[in-house]
Backbone bond lengths (Angstrom), bond angles and torsions (degrees), N, CA, C in turn:
res aa  C-N    CA-C-N  psi(-1)  N-CA   C-N-CA  omega(-1)  CA-C   N-CA-C  phi
1 X - - - 1.466 - - 1.527 108.96 -
2 X 1.324 117.04 129.88 1.455 121.37 -176.50 1.524 110.88 -68.48
3 X 1.335 115.44 141.69 1.465 120.58 176.46 1.519 111.70 -83.22
4 X 1.334 116.81 -2.57 1.451 120.24 179.44 1.512 112.26 87.23
5 X 1.333 117.39 -172.91 1.463 121.23 -179.54 1.523 111.76 -57.65
6 X 1.331 115.65 153.71 1.465 120.68 -177.43 1.522 112.11 -58.65
7 X 1.346 117.18 -34.10 1.460 119.26 -175.59 1.527 112.94 -67.98
8 X 1.329 118.30 -13.77 1.461 119.30 176.00 1.524 111.91 -65.56
9 X 1.332 116.66 -17.65 1.467 119.59 174.12 1.520 110.63 -60.68
10 X 1.319 117.21 -33.83 1.464 120.79 177.66 1.520 110.44 -64.50
11 X 1.335 117.00 -44.12 1.458 120.97 178.34 1.525 110.64 -59.83
12 X 1.328 116.04 -45.25 1.464 119.36 -179.05 1.530 111.26 -64.01
13 X 1.333 116.51 -35.76 1.465 120.26 177.49 1.527 110.72 -61.57
14 X 1.333 117.29 -48.25 1.459 119.99 -177.52 1.524 111.68 -70.03
15 X 1.321 117.64 -34.31 1.459 119.24 175.68 1.531 110.76 -64.60
16 X 1.328 117.08 -35.96 1.462 120.40 175.73 1.527 110.80 -64.82
17 X 1.325 117.11 -38.18 1.469 120.56 175.85 1.525 110.62 -62.37
18 X 1.323 116.43 -42.49 1.463 120.69 178.54 1.525 110.74 -62.73
19 X 1.323 116.91 -41.98 1.469 120.76 178.54 1.532 111.21 -61.06
20 X 1.324 116.36 -40.24 1.462 120.41 -176.18 1.526 112.97 -77.40
21 X 1.336 116.64 -40.78 1.464 120.13 -168.19 1.522 114.19 -115.54
22 X 1.325 118.37 -8.23 1.455 120.68 178.67 1.519 113.07 71.00
23 X 1.315 115.23 -162.72 1.465 122.74 -175.94 1.527 109.48 -77.72
24 X 1.325 115.29 84.96 1.458 121.28 -177.62 1.522 108.26 -155.44
25 X 1.332 116.72 176.17 1.466 119.32 176.57 1.525 110.60 -61.27
26 X 1.335 117.88 -34.71 1.460 120.64 177.88 1.526 111.03 -70.35
27 X 1.319 116.85 -27.17 1.459 120.64 178.41 1.513 113.78 -67.76
28 X 1.343 116.85 -17.77 1.469 121.12 173.39 1.533 110.16 -114.80
29 X 1.334 115.23 15.58 1.461 124.96 173.45 1.523 114.12 64.98
30 X 1.342 117.33 35.19 1.456 120.84 166.17 1.514 108.20 -94.49
31 X 1.337 119.51 136.72 1.467 121.17 -173.76 1.517 114.67 -69.34
32 X 1.345 118.17 -29.28 1.469 119.03 179.54 1.531 109.60 -153.67
33 X 1.327 117.26 154.11 1.474 120.21 -174.98 1.523 113.33 -69.69
34 X 1.336 117.84 -27.88 1.470 119.71 -178.10 1.532 110.73 -65.64
35 X 1.333 116.66 -45.98 1.465 119.57 178.97 1.516 110.94 -65.94
36 X 1.329 116.49 -35.68 1.471 119.68 178.14 1.526 110.25 -62.03
37 X 1.331 116.68 -43.30 1.462 120.27 178.70 1.525 111.00 -62.21
38 X 1.331 116.48 -39.30 1.466 119.90 177.14 1.519 110.33 -59.38
39 X 1.313 116.83 -44.77 1.464 120.56 -179.15 1.529 111.39 -62.79
40 X 1.329 117.77 -40.06 1.463 119.39 179.31 1.530 110.49 -61.89
41 X 1.320 116.39 -43.39 1.465 120.15 179.62 1.521 111.10 -63.47
42 X 1.334 117.27 -41.45 1.466 120.93 179.59 1.527 110.47 -64.60
43 X 1.326 117.54 -41.24 1.465 120.09 177.10 1.524 110.84 -59.37
44 X 1.324 116.95 -44.43 1.463 120.45 -175.91 1.519 112.68 -74.01
45 X 1.327 118.50 -16.03 1.465 120.40 173.66 1.528 111.36 -63.23
46 X 1.318 116.86 -17.54 1.468 120.67 173.39 1.518 111.11 -55.11
47 X 1.334 117.43 -32.04 1.459 122.63 -173.43 1.527 112.96 -83.65
48 X 1.336 118.04 -3.77 1.461 120.82 -177.04 1.528 110.44 -58.69
49 X 1.316 115.20 129.66 1.455 120.28 -179.71 1.518 114.17 81.80
50 X 1.333 117.11 -1.03 1.456 121.16 -179.88 1.516 112.02 -84.01
51 X 1.325 117.14 -175.57 1.465 121.02 -177.47 1.529 111.68 -70.85
52 X 1.338 116.18 153.52 1.449 120.30 170.96 1.526 108.97 -63.97
53 X 1.328 116.36 146.54 1.470 121.56 179.86 1.528 111.26 56.95
54 X 1.313 117.13 38.82 1.467 120.81 178.97 1.516 110.14 -60.00
55 X 1.327 116.23 148.76 1.458 120.79 175.69 1.521 109.19 -90.58
56 X 1.343 115.35 139.90 1.457 121.83 -173.42 1.519 109.67 -135.24
57 X 1.335 116.24 129.79 1.451 122.25 171.88 1.521 108.50 -105.23
58 X 1.327 116.15 122.57 1.466 123.06 -179.80 1.522 108.08 -101.54
59 X 1.329 117.10 94.96 1.462 122.30 -178.06 1.527 108.78 -82.29
60 X 1.328 115.97 126.41 1.458 120.23 -172.28 1.517 110.05 77.99
61 X 1.327 115.80 46.96 1.470 121.14 -171.64 1.523 112.96 -69.39
62 X 1.341 117.84 -15.46 1.456 119.64 177.68 1.514 112.33 57.70
63 X 1.328 116.49 -126.83 1.463 122.00 -176.91 1.525 113.14 -90.51
64 X 1.326 117.61 13.00 1.457 120.86 176.94 1.520 114.06 77.51
65 X 1.332 117.44 23.87 1.461 119.86 -176.45 1.528 112.63 -70.60
66 X 1.332 117.66 -28.31 1.472 118.57 175.54 1.522 109.94 -65.17
67 X 1.327 117.49 -39.32 1.462 120.30 177.35 1.523 110.52 -64.03
68 X 1.326 117.70 -38.85 1.457 120.11 176.28 1.526 110.31 -60.80
69 X 1.329 116.72 -42.00 1.468 121.31 177.66 1.530 110.25 -61.66
70 X 1.309 116.72 -44.69 1.471 121.09 178.90 1.524 110.47 -57.03
71 X 1.313 116.26 -45.03 1.466 120.04 -177.66 1.524 111.78 -70.52
72 X 1.321 117.37 -37.62 1.469 119.57 177.62 1.518 111.48 -61.13
73 X 1.318 115.89 -33.40 1.463 120.27 -177.47 1.524 112.60 -99.67
74 X 1.323 115.57 10.12 1.466 121.92 173.38 1.522 112.26 53.55
75 X 1.341 114.47 43.65 1.462 119.60 177.76 1.531 110.04 -84.39
76 X 1.319 116.24 137.68 1.466 120.55 178.24 1.529 108.48 -93.48
77 X 1.309 115.01 92.26 1.456 121.88 -176.73 1.526 108.41 -133.12
78 X 1.311 116.93 132.67 1.473 121.78 175.99 1.529 107.48 -83.15
79 X 1.318 115.53 93.71 1.458 122.91 -169.17 1.519 112.08 -92.36
80 X 1.358 115.97 137.28 1.462 123.44 168.08 1.523 107.75 -131.18
81 X 1.325 116.64 131.94 1.456 121.27 177.55 1.517 111.20 -102.07
82 X 1.313 116.02 146.81 1.468 121.52 178.43 1.522 108.62 -141.21
83 X 1.329 116.03 134.48 1.451 120.04 175.46 1.522 109.38 -148.92
84 X 1.315 115.84 149.97 1.456 121.62 178.36 1.529 111.31 -77.36
85 X 1.331 116.50 -18.77 1.459 121.97 -173.62 1.521 112.81 -90.44
86 X 1.327 118.02 118.89 1.466 119.64 175.28 1.522 112.75 -59.47
87 X 1.335 117.50 -34.54 1.465 120.43 -178.34 1.524 110.99 -63.67
88 X 1.329 117.37 -44.13 1.458 120.37 -179.67 1.529 111.33 -70.83
89 X 1.312 117.31 -40.33 1.466 119.29 -179.92 1.524 110.72 -65.70
90 X 1.328 117.22 -39.74 1.464 120.14 176.78 1.522 110.81 -61.25
91 X 1.334 116.76 -42.47 1.462 120.87 177.25 1.521 110.71 -60.18
92 X 1.322 117.74 -47.27 1.463 121.40 -178.62 1.524 111.78 -63.29
93 X 1.307 116.84 -39.57 1.464 119.61 179.82 1.521 111.40 -66.96
94 X 1.333 117.22 -32.59 1.469 119.70 175.51 1.529 110.34 -69.55
95 X 1.326 116.65 -41.04 1.460 120.75 -178.02 1.530 112.49 -71.89
96 X 1.322 116.06 -37.36 1.472 121.14 -174.03 1.529 109.34 -130.19
97 X 1.341 119.00 70.80 1.470 120.62 -174.42 1.524 113.80 -63.21
98 X 1.325 116.50 -19.94 1.460 120.00 -178.77 1.527 112.29 -87.58
99 X 1.325 117.32 -6.31 1.465 121.97 -173.07 1.527 110.47 -100.89
100 X 1.306 116.27 157.63 1.467 121.41 180.00 1.528 109.99 -92.77
101 X 1.322 115.36 120.62 1.453 122.15 174.68 1.525 108.96 -128.65
102 X 1.328 115.76 132.42 1.458 122.29 -177.29 1.516 110.07 -112.06
103 X 1.335 116.60 135.24 1.459 121.40 173.42 1.524 106.34 -103.70
104 X 1.338 115.53 104.74 1.459 119.48 -168.58 1.517 110.42 -155.56
105 X 1.320 116.10 139.84 1.466 122.80 172.21 1.525 106.86 -101.68
106 X 1.310 116.78 105.23 1.464 120.80 -175.79 1.520 112.53 -62.79
107 X 1.324 117.60 -24.55 1.463 119.94 -178.00 1.523 112.77 -87.04
108 X 1.329 117.75 -30.08 1.464 120.56 -176.83 1.521 112.13 -87.12
109 X 1.328 117.29 -38.29 1.460 120.79 -175.54 1.507 107.83 -156.55
110 X 1.321 116.49 90.05 1.458 120.13 -176.32 1.521 109.56 -78.98
111 X 1.331 115.12 82.98 1.455 120.02 176.78 1.515 112.67 -86.69
112 X 1.314 116.97 9.76 1.458 121.53 -178.79 1.524 109.38 -88.52
113 X 1.315 116.38 108.28 1.465 120.74 -177.17 1.524 111.69 -104.63
114 X 1.316 117.08 13.87 1.459 122.89 -178.75 1.524 109.60 -104.59
115 X 1.324 116.64 145.75 1.461 120.34 170.89 1.528 109.06 -109.26
116 X 1.313 115.47 159.28 1.462 122.92 -176.55 1.523 108.32 -131.77
117 X 1.318 116.38 157.48 1.459 118.30 175.92 1.527 109.99 -60.95
118 X 1.337 115.80 -45.43 1.455 120.63 -175.54 1.528 110.71 -136.13
119 X 1.331 115.08 153.24 1.461 122.60 173.60 1.525 108.09 -130.67
120 X 1.334 116.96 133.30 1.462 121.04 174.46 1.522 109.45 -121.72
121 X 1.333 115.83 148.82 1.461 122.92 176.99 1.522 107.18 -136.27
122 X 1.308 116.41 90.14 1.459 122.91 -174.03 1.524 110.01 -96.69
123 X 1.330 117.05 115.23 1.449 121.22 178.30 1.512 115.33 80.83
124 X 1.311 117.29 1.25 1.466 120.57 -179.66 1.526 110.82 -69.54
125 X 1.338 116.70 -29.71 1.467 120.93 -173.52 1.533 113.48 -119.96
126 X 1.308 118.56 16.24 1.459 119.18 -179.39 1.526 112.19 -85.01
127 X 1.323 117.92 -29.53 1.464 122.00 179.35 1.530 109.55 -113.63
128 X 1.333 115.53 139.56 1.463 118.14 172.19 1.524 111.67 -114.03
129 X 1.326 116.65 -2.64 1.470 123.24 174.71 1.532 108.51 51.46
130 X 1.340 118.36 -111.58 1.457 120.22 -178.78 1.509 114.82 -102.04
131 X 1.341 118.22 5.20 1.456 120.69 179.80 1.527 110.28 -72.63
132 X 1.319 116.28 142.16 1.462 120.47 171.27 1.529 108.63 -67.60
133 X 1.332 115.75 157.51 1.464 119.07 -179.05 1.526 111.50 -57.35
134 X 1.332 117.72 -40.09 1.465 120.62 -179.94 1.516 111.22 -65.04
135 X 1.335 117.29 -38.94 1.469 120.48 178.11 1.522 110.73 -65.78
136 X 1.318 116.27 -41.55 1.454 120.33 -179.80 1.522 111.16 -68.14
137 X 1.321 116.69 -40.30 1.466 119.68 178.42 1.523 110.89 -63.36
138 X 1.317 117.42 -40.44 1.460 120.91 177.81 1.528 110.41 -62.70
139 X 1.332 117.08 -46.89 1.470 121.24 177.47 1.522 110.87 -60.05
140 X 1.317 116.37 -47.41 1.464 121.74 -179.01 1.521 111.98 -58.87
141 X 1.323 117.53 -52.31 1.464 120.07 -174.96 1.526 111.65 -65.90
142 X 1.325 116.96 -40.72 1.463 119.00 -178.98 1.528 111.85 -67.80
143 X 1.339 116.85 -40.95 1.460 118.86 -178.92 1.521 111.50 -71.30
144 X 1.318 117.98 -38.77 1.463 119.76 177.88 1.529 110.44 -63.66
145 X 1.313 118.13 -42.49 1.464 120.55 177.27 1.527 111.16 -61.58
146 X 1.328 116.31 -42.54 1.460 119.24 179.14 1.523 111.16 -65.15
147 X 1.322 117.00 -40.20 1.460 120.73 178.40 1.527 111.51 -66.34
148 X 1.335 116.43 -39.20 1.468 119.23 179.66 1.529 110.96 -63.86
149 X 1.317 116.64 -31.04 1.467 120.40 175.57 1.522 111.76 -62.99
150 X 1.331 116.52 -23.31 1.466 120.87 -175.57 1.524 112.92 -96.41
151 X 1.340 118.45 2.02 1.461 119.97 179.83 1.519 110.97 -108.38
152 X 1.321 114.51 148.04 1.464 120.48 175.64 1.527 112.05 -95.69
153 X 1.339 116.56 -28.32 1.461 120.08 -174.36 1.526 113.42 -119.34
154 X 1.343 118.04 -47.41 1.462 117.73 -177.52 1.513 113.21 -174.61
155 X 1.338 114.95 167.66 1.453 122.49 177.42 1.528 109.92 -133.24
156 X 1.335 115.59 159.87 1.465 122.04 174.36 1.515 108.97 -139.08
157 X 1.336 116.10 143.33 1.455 121.30 176.57 1.525 108.29 -155.76
158 X 1.328 116.98 157.80 1.456 120.77 -179.82 1.521 111.66 -123.97
159 X 1.330 115.25 150.97 1.465 124.14 174.64 1.525 107.00 -138.87
160 X 1.313 116.39 166.77 1.459 120.07 176.12 1.530 109.89 -76.73
161 X 1.315 115.26 144.86 1.458 121.11 -179.05 1.532 110.88 -81.34
162 X 1.322 116.22 155.67 1.458 121.30 169.61 1.533 111.80 -91.57
163 X 1.322 116.41 -6.31 1.468 120.18 178.23 1.521 108.58 -90.08
164 X 1.327 115.05 69.26 1.461 123.26 -178.54 1.531 108.57 -135.04
165 X 1.314 116.13 166.10 1.463 119.94 178.96 1.523 111.39 -68.94
166 X 1.323 116.33 -33.92 1.465 120.93 176.48 1.520 108.17 -157.37
167 X 1.315 116.02 154.57 1.461 122.01 -179.03 1.526 110.55 -104.29
168 X 1.307 115.64 136.42 1.456 120.67 174.51 1.521 109.63 -84.71
169 X 1.317 115.91 137.05 1.465 120.88 -175.64 1.518 112.75 -67.99
170 X 1.344 117.63 -22.06 1.463 120.09 -178.42 1.526 113.08 -93.95
171 X 1.343 116.22 2.05 1.462 120.44 179.17 1.524 110.48 -107.67
172 X 1.333 115.60 161.84 1.460 122.19 -176.08 1.522 108.55 -105.16
173 X 1.339 116.30 96.22 1.458 122.95 -179.90 1.528 109.09 -95.26
174 X 1.324 116.97 129.58 1.462 122.53 -177.02 1.525 108.83 -130.07
175 X 1.317 117.15 137.46 1.464 120.52 178.05 1.528 110.27 -80.22
176 X 1.331 115.93 156.69 1.462 120.18 176.33 1.525 110.94 -61.33
177 X 1.318 117.56 -39.64 1.464 120.20 -178.68 1.527 111.30 -63.90
178 X 1.325 116.09 -44.88 1.468 119.10 179.53 1.527 110.83 -63.36
179 X 1.330 116.10 -41.08 1.463 119.64 179.25 1.529 110.86 -66.06
180 X 1.321 117.36 -44.15 1.462 120.20 -179.26 1.525 111.19 -62.61
181 X 1.331 117.30 -39.82 1.458 121.02 178.52 1.525 110.54 -60.43
182 X 1.324 116.53 -45.72 1.461 120.46 -179.89 1.526 111.38 -66.46
183 X 1.331 117.06 -52.73 1.462 120.35 -174.92 1.522 110.87 -63.82
184 X 1.330 117.21 -46.48 1.451 120.10 -176.66 1.513 113.75 -65.66
185 X 1.326 117.13 -34.42 1.467 120.18 -178.35 1.520 113.14 -86.46
186 X 1.320 117.78 -34.90 1.466 120.29 -170.05 1.524 114.44 -106.08
187 X 1.355 117.55 -18.61 1.459 119.22 -176.30 1.523 111.75 -118.77
188 X 1.324 116.84 -72.54 1.461 121.43 -173.90 1.524 108.25 -163.42
189 X 1.323 116.80 150.93 1.468 118.89 174.72 1.521 111.43 -86.55
190 X 1.331 117.23 1.07 1.467 121.60 179.17 1.542 108.21 -98.98
191 X 1.322 115.71 88.83 1.461 119.81 -177.09 1.520 109.36 -147.75
192 X 1.318 114.47 163.30 1.467 119.58 173.10 1.527 109.01 -151.45
193 X 1.330 114.58 154.21 1.456 122.39 177.54 1.526 108.66 -105.36
194 X 1.333 115.90 146.27 1.461 120.23 177.39 1.523 109.23 -130.80
195 X 1.310 116.07 123.42 1.464 121.21 -179.33 1.524 110.38 -138.49
196 X 1.333 116.13 33.23 1.464 120.76 -173.37 1.519 113.15 -105.74
197 X 1.333 117.84 16.73 1.465 119.08 -173.00 1.524 113.45 -112.53
198 X 1.325 117.61 16.88 1.445 121.56 165.91 1.511 117.49 85.82
199 X 1.320 118.55 7.42 1.462 121.73 -179.82 1.531 109.77 -112.23
200 X 1.330 116.57 163.72 1.463 121.06 -175.84 1.528 111.16 -86.35
201 X 1.289 116.09 53.52 1.460 123.25 -175.17 1.518 108.05 -154.22
202 X 1.316 116.36 177.08 1.459 119.95 168.71 1.522 109.19 -144.15
203 X 1.310 114.52 154.04 1.465 121.89 179.10 1.517 108.65 -109.31
204 X 1.313 115.29 137.10 1.456 121.88 177.20 1.520 108.96 -108.15
205 X 1.340 116.09 128.26 1.465 122.53 172.61 1.530 106.97 -107.16
206 X 1.321 116.27 130.89 1.465 121.45 179.08 1.519 108.01 -126.40
207 X 1.331 115.95 128.75 1.462 121.48 -177.06 1.525 110.46 -120.05
208 X 1.295 115.03 153.07 1.475 120.05 177.56 1.518 112.01 -78.07
209 X 1.323 117.26 -24.95 1.461 121.97 -179.95 1.521 107.64 -137.76
210 X 1.328 118.77 163.88 1.462 120.35 179.19 1.520 111.99 -52.24
211 X 1.312 116.96 137.62 1.452 122.78 -178.07 1.516 108.34 -126.39
212 X 1.325 117.16 125.03 1.463 121.37 -176.73 1.524 112.35 -114.82
213 X 1.337 117.63 8.78 1.462 120.05 -178.38 1.522 110.81 -68.29
């Protein structure tokens, strides 16, 4: 019986984290809650200067911690969560029965016919676990392109930086040049990198039109 596409190994890894650690930062494999909170804030900076009550698709929503952050900070955002993992989506639906959560693999069967103002993918591409770099790059580029098709204004995602003392073999480290080549040629020339928040990673914001916020 086929195990499916290679990227499903990532889903199985995070589900194992959830089994071991439950609904916590460790359950989505973040080392500490403070850094996780920083990442949520950086993702939401994508919306700066955007419309009030902007619609947001959270791809790889995990345990819904970004939504918890949104509510703690009283942000007015029309939130939708999406994850490939039935275990995480079931958890989110129990926690937030009034909220929309989709269990969907955008690469295998894109049944999502809705567009959103913004799309974020937080932590979806920071770990490659046992995937080869080429397999991870293929997964990354295809999913980012598919997500960009679903946004009206912009997307944000993070990867591990190559400007570190050493690289971990289970993480996905990408150079600025490689990222710029991909984003500029395949998505939009309106993008920026952010690496000013103290973690060994960087976030890429990509917009459909010039953004001065």
